[in-house]
Phi, psi and omega in degrees: 000317180299315184292326177295317178295322177298316181297318178300311178298325176297318180292323178298319178299317182295323179293313180301317185293336184250003187302319189292343187267322183085357180233121182277122183299338178286343180284131180305319185294340182300313185302322185283324172296320179297318178302314178298320178296316182292325179298328177299309179299315180298321178301313183292319183294320182281327178310314186281351172275348181238328188293332184287333188300319179289346179265357182302316178298322180287323175299311179303316176290322182299314184261352176065046178238167185261183180299321183298327177276318186285340179294344176287343172295328175274313186293320178301321180292313178294325180295308178301323171302312184297322177290324185279333185305310180290330181288332182295330177293319177293317178301314183294319178296325183277319187247347180115141184291320181293316184297313183286329173298316176295324179287331173296316174301316182296313180298320180295318182289321179291319171303320178299318179302314180295327176296322181290338179263004184295132183258353176208177183289332181289321175292327180292321178298315183296319179293326177295326177300307178306313176304315181295324178298319175295315181293329175295337173271332184289310192292306185289331180287322175298319180296318178296320181297321178295314184285340172283318186282332184264136181285164184304329181285345178249355189291325180294315181289330178292314176297330179296310175298326174298323178296337178298328176298315181290327179289326178295325179292320177302318183285304190267348172302299180295327180295310182297317181296316178300316180299312184294323181291315183287324185261340179234258176206170187284340181296334181288344175290345176260323182297332181296337177291334188300306180292331177292322177297323178297312177303313182298320183287325172300317180295324178295316175303315187282319191269311193288142168258157181284147176218129177237141172292144178284348180254129182254121179258154173284155183275130182272089182297317185298313178304313179302310181299314182298314179289328177290335176276318185300302190300306184297322185290316183295321180290321178299316180296320181297317184285332180274348185307316182240027180292148182299332184273355178252100185286335187269354177064217185290344179271002180297138183309312184292332173294312181294324179295316179303314185291322181292313179297319181292327177296313179299315178302321180295315179301315178300314181301313183292320175299317185290323184287331178272344180254339181286148179293326177227085188285156176299313174242116182284088182293349176295334178300330182291352176286340172295120191307307184295317183296313179298313180293321179297320184288323176297320180294313184295325181297313180291322180297318184291329178309309183285317184299305183296314184297320180290323179298328176291328188280318191297318179296327173302311180297315185295319184276320186276330186256318181263353177073027176293147169285172177295324177292317178294324178292323180289327181292333183290340180275350182306310183293338185295311181293320180297317179292321178295316177301324179285324183281331185300308176297326177295314180294328174297319178293320176298322176297331177281342189251321183236185181295116184293347176297330184297298180295333177295312183293323178296324181293317178302315179295320176294322181293321179292322174302318178298319177295323179289329173297320180291344182281000174246029180292156176210179178284352178254009182294134182269162185302321186295328175292319174297317184288328179297318176295325183287324174303309182300321182292320177300316179299312180301312180296324176299327181277338190270307192300307185294311178300322182292320175296322181295312183298315182301322185261359188295327185254010181273132175301150186300318179288352176258007189291325177293320177297313181298312181293328176295317176297315180304314180286325176303310180306311186295314185289324173299316175297320181291323179297311179293327181295313178296317182292314181294311183292332176287325172295317176295324178301313180293320182294314180289329178295317178295319180298308186291325182292325179288319179294317180287327177296321180290325185288338180276107180266110185288349181258000181282152180300323182296314184294317182299319181296312178301317184292320181292319178292326179292320179297320180297317182295314181297322181289312186271326182270331182254353173085016183275157174292161183299319180297311182292328179297317181294320185291314180297321181298321180293319176302317181296321181289321175300316181300317181293323177298316177300319178296317179296321177296317183298314183294321176300324178291325178290323177299321180294325179295317178299320179298315178299316179299320178301309181295319179298323180289323175294323176296322176295336179280345186293316180294347179301324180292339179272357177292147176260120188233020176294127184282140177237135178280132181272122180285321177236088180306145178289128177301149182286326183230145171283116178272000000 
């Protein structure tokens, strides 16, 4: 009789706890409905990291700004995500995972609405920060929800399907962005997020049950302030080092001041995280060998991946004359291949040594960058697509096994912190990748422009012959006067030299991205992947 009353009371408590969701957590299908819900938010967050790339040339033309300013449309979003990612773990533990996930979706949707209404580049950058703050709550909490709800033997394939949302964003983001920019306006690439966000919020209310951590941590204000100072200042200094508006370059006083303050903030942050009783980012988790090593790999890996994704649309539109839709369409196979390979690699990571698919993926990714390092103004579409096919295959093989290995030995109560750190590292690497490769692009463009300009001898027979033929073509085929033909012919030669310098600078960036990716693959062989049988498996739900 006593046992029956206890069982009945237990069932009533569970029923009350799940009444608001409409989906019973004890039901096997609940996990998969939950996964679908989380995939909606992930799709949105990753979508806006990719959809904007094909619209950058139109945004630059609309606001009349250069590359050094417009790169902040990308960097501000990733930077806000990097600041919010560690904070989201504390917010979820304090206020509940469902609640913070919902508010992340709401903030992201509101930021998207503001982006579409932006009247200048400064307002757009501020709106992108709001978007990034929302996305910074969506991604790590979604990942933590999946790793908490799925048992270890299903976690790899669950994370693989979760990666499909990211892969779909990689594929359809640039394609959708290109279509909207070419046929309507660039504002719609942000407005399209609003209805998707509404659907995601409704799905969260209906499907998810609330989960709160039993442990309540105090907020690490020192860590939050110091990391919020460090990240923007160091990225600003990197972006402004070779900016056209900065005549003094890296020796400019404000650049040196930014680097100095960011260095101090970094020291304060590290000291605070190791001494605080309840740190914002539990850096002690990095002492776990696999988790620390996987994060080092992800940092280096993200430098090349995000930076190169920023470069390709610029090359296609500015050098080959692609429309935004054509530039976006080339990314379609990348996400499809990645989406197919992600659950496959997740399944492989559950069955075999996950270092094998991860290492193969890194090699393929580096190979795609090396192929892109030989681009020219005569490069044909099939050569561009071949590198992207290889890149999609490599990305599909890397992410899921690496995520699985990094989180395998992390205690369940630390999962939100761990997934937050993992995503912080990825976004931080991506932010630095965009800033560094954009800076290198500007520097190498100046270098090649100077080298090509010196190589052009106006008095050489070859130059005189080319100039004469160019003048003849402009005069007789275009109908210009002899004086105008001579002037226009010289401009066309100068334009071609500038184009060659720009393409060569992009090639240099891809070459650097390839070597950086290979370097990131070296620590993979040091990962420990020996399987251990769990005597007491972690329960799926806290009863």
